[in-house]
LODRENLO-971388 format. One record per residue (C-alpha): residue number from 1; y, z, x; residue in three letters. Coordinates in steps of 0.25 Angstrom, whole numbers, always signed. Each point is the difference from the previous one (the first is absolute). Last residue first. Layout:
# LODRENLO-971388
  pos      v      w      u  code
  NUM      Y      Z      X   ALA
...
This chain:
# LODRENLO-971388
  pos      v      w      u  code
  195   +432   +302   +426   GLY
  194     +1    +15     +4   ARG
  193     -8    +12     -6   GLN
  192    -13     -8     +0   PRO
  191    -10     +7     -9   LEU
  190    -11    +10     +3   ASP
  189     -5     +5    -14   LEU
  188     +0    +15     -1   SER
  187    +10     +1    -11   ARG
  186     -5    -12     -8   PHE
  185    -14     +6     +0   SER
  184     +5    +14     -5   ARG
  183     +8     -7    -11   ILE
  182    -12     -9     -4   SER
  181     -9    +12     +0   GLY
  180    +10     +9     -8   GLY
  179     +1    -12    -11   LEU
  178    -14     -1     -1   GLU
  177     -2    +16     -2   GLU
  176    +12     +0     -9   TRP
  175     -7    -10    -10   ARG
  174     +9    -11     -4   VAL
  173     +2     +0    -15   GLY
  172    +15     -5     -1   ARG
  171     +7    +13     +4   SER
  170     -2     -2    +15   PRO
  169     +6    -14     +0   HIS
  168    -10    -10     +7   ARG
  167     +3     +0    +15   LEU
  166     +8    -10     +8   ALA
  165     +1     +3    +15   LEU
  164    +12     -2     +8   CYS
  163     +2     +0    +16   TRP
  162    +13     +2     +6   VAL
  161     +2     -8    +12   LEU
  160    +10     +2    +12   SER
  159     +8    -12     +4   GLY
  158    +13     +8     +1   ASP
  157     +6     -6    -13   SER
  156    -13     +4     -7   LEU
  155    -12     -9     -2   ARG
  154     -7     +2    -13   TYR
  153    -15     +1     -1   ALA
  152    -11     -4     -9   LYS
  151    -13     +6     -6   LEU
  150     -4     -3    -14   ASP
  149     -1    -15     +1   THR
  148     -7     +2    +14   SER
  147     +4     +2    +14   ARG
  146    +14     -5     -1   GLU
  145    +10     -1    +11   PRO
  144    +15     +3     -1   GLY
  143    +12     -4     -9   THR
  142     -6     +3    -14   PHE
  141     +8     -5    -11   GLU
  140     +7    +12     -8   PRO
  139     -9     +8     -8   LEU
  138     -1     -4    -15   ASN
  137    -15     -4     +0   ARG
  136     -4    +13     +8   TRP
  135     +8     +8    -10   ILE
  134     -9     -6    -11   THR
  133    -12     +3     +8   LYS
  132     +2    +15     +0   GLY
  131     +1    +11    +10   THR
  130     +5     -7    +12   VAL
  129     -4     +9    +12   ILE
  128    +10     -4    +12   VAL
  127     -4     +1    +14   LYS
  126     +8     +1    +13   LEU
  125    +12     +6     -7   PRO
  124    +14     -2     +5   ARG
  123     +9     +9     -8   ILE
  122    +12     -9     +0   ASN
  121     -6    -14     +2   GLU
  120    -10     +4    -10   ILE
  119    +11     +4    -10   LEU
  118     +9    -12     +2   SER
  117    -11     -9     -3   THR
  116     -4     +8    -12   PHE
  115    +14     +0     -6   GLN
  114     +1    -15     +1   ALA
  113    -13     -2     -8   LYS
  112     +4    +11    -10   ALA
  111    +12     -8     -4   GLU
  110     -9    -12     -4   GLN
  109    -10     +9     -8   TRP
  108    +12     +7     -7   GLN
  107     +6    -14     -4   ALA
  106    -13     -5     -5   LYS
  105     -1    +13     -9   THR
  104     -9    +11     +3   PRO
  103    -10     +5    -11   ARG
  102     +1    +11    -10   SER
  101    -14     +6     -4   LYS
  100     +3    +13     +7   TRP
   99    +12     +2    -10   THR
   98    +15     -1     -1   LYS
   97     +3    -11    +10   GLY
   96     -2     -6    +14   VAL
   95     +8    +11     +6   THR
   94     +7     -1    +14   GLY
   93     -5     -9    +12   GLN
   92    -14     -7     -1   VAL
   91     -9     +3    +12   PHE
   90     -1    +16     -2   ILE
   89     -2     +8    +13   THR
   88     -9     +8     +8   TYR
   87     -1     +3    +15   SER
   86    -13     +6     +4   TYR
   85     -7    +10     +8   ASN
   84     +6    +12     -8   SER
   83     -7     -6    -12   TRP
   82    -13     +6     +5   ALA
   81     +6    +14     +4   GLN
   80     +7     +2    -13   GLU
   79    -13     -5     -8   LEU
   78     -8    +10     +8   GLU
   77    +10    +11     -3   PRO
   76     +0     -3    -15   ALA
   75    -15     +0     +0   SER
   74     -9    -12     -1   PRO
   73    -10     -2    -12   ALA
   72     -7    -13     +2   LYS
   71     +0     -1    +15   LYS
   70     +4    -10    +11   GLY
   69    +14     +6     +1   CYS
   68     +7    -13     +0   LEU
   67     -9     -6    -11   ALA
   66     +1    +12     -8   ARG
   65    +15     +1     +1   GLY
   64     +1    -15     -3   MET
   63     -9     +1    -13   VAL
   62     +8    +12     -4   THR
   61    +14     -6     +3   TYR
   60     -3    -13     -7   TYR
   59     -6     +6    -13   GLY
   58    -11     +8     -5   ARG
   57     -4    +15     -1   LYS
   56    +14     +5     +5   ARG
   55     +5     +6    +13   LEU
   54    +11     +9     -3   ASN
   53     +6     +5    +13   ASP
   52     -5    -11    +10   ILE
   51     +1    -14     -7   GLY
   50     +7     +3    -13   TRP
   49    +11     +9     +5   HIS
   48     +1     -3    +15   ARG
   47     -2    -15     -2   LEU
   46    +10     +0    -11   ASN
   45    +10     +8     +9   SER
   44     -2     -9    +12   THR
   43     +0    -14     -6   PRO
   42    +11     +4    -10   HIS
   41    +10     +5    +11   SER
   40     +9    -12     -5   PRO
   39     +0     +5    -14   GLY
   38    -10     -4    -11   PRO
   37     +8     -2    -13   ASN
   36     +0    +10    -11   ILE
   35     +1     -3    -15   GLN
   34     +6    +11     -8   GLU
   33     -5     +2    -15   ALA
   32    -10    +10     +4   GLY
   31     -4     -1    +14   GLU
   30     -2    -15     +2   GLY
   29     -6     -9    +11   TRP
   28     +5    -11     +9   SER
   27    -10     -9     +8   TYR
   26     -4     -2    +14   ALA
   25     -6    -11     +7   SER
   24    -10     -6     +9   GLU
   23     -6     +9    +10   SER
   22     +1     -1    +15   LEU
   21     -8     +9    +10   ILE
   20     +6     -1    +14   LEU
   19     -8     +3    +13   VAL
   18     +7     +3    +13   ARG
   17    -11    +10     +4   THR
   16     +7    +10    +10   ASP
   15    +14     -4     -6   TYR
   14     -5     +4    -14   TYR
   13     -5    +14     +5   ARG
   12    +11     +7     -8   THR
   11     -1    -10    -12   GLY
   10    +12     -9     -3   ILE
    9     +2     -1    -15   MET
    8     +8    -13     -1   PRO
    7    +14     +0     -6   GLU
    6     +1     -8    -12   PHE
    5    +13     -8     -4   TYR
    4     +0    -10    +12   ALA
    3    +13     -6     +1   GLU
    2     +6    -13     -7   ASN
    1     -3     +4    -14   MET
């Protein structure tokens, strides 16, 4: 795969906030005997289905939705409004396997690095919320300044900076209140935009 497979979801107010949310990977699923692979629009369609229209009791989208809205039981319109402030995509391109327990291969991690660099050059976020320390360890080498082990930047081709924050994966027992506080703090942090 030479080109990006996934098309990022671009919220209606993304270009006001310029914050990207990055999740790790997607997997295939079955309907009867048929295996269905996630398509290029999977970040948008999966977020719409599981993160807005059918919020579950547990899981990535539930914790993220609660964190972004700042409440335990947000309504679909509140979720829609919250997610509209962001761009959202999946780091590893394509499917990693047949179940949620499937893991990316070394080749998929390597390919994701190049795709990520192209993505941030293209959509030019100011900040990236990296939801998972495994993604963090597999990101391309940072080319900009560092504030801490979990707050580093990329320098884009025009010299502008893209600041990235590593957070624990939302479905790994992190409380939505804690996650929401970290996201709000990061969004309000005054960081240099050029370097």
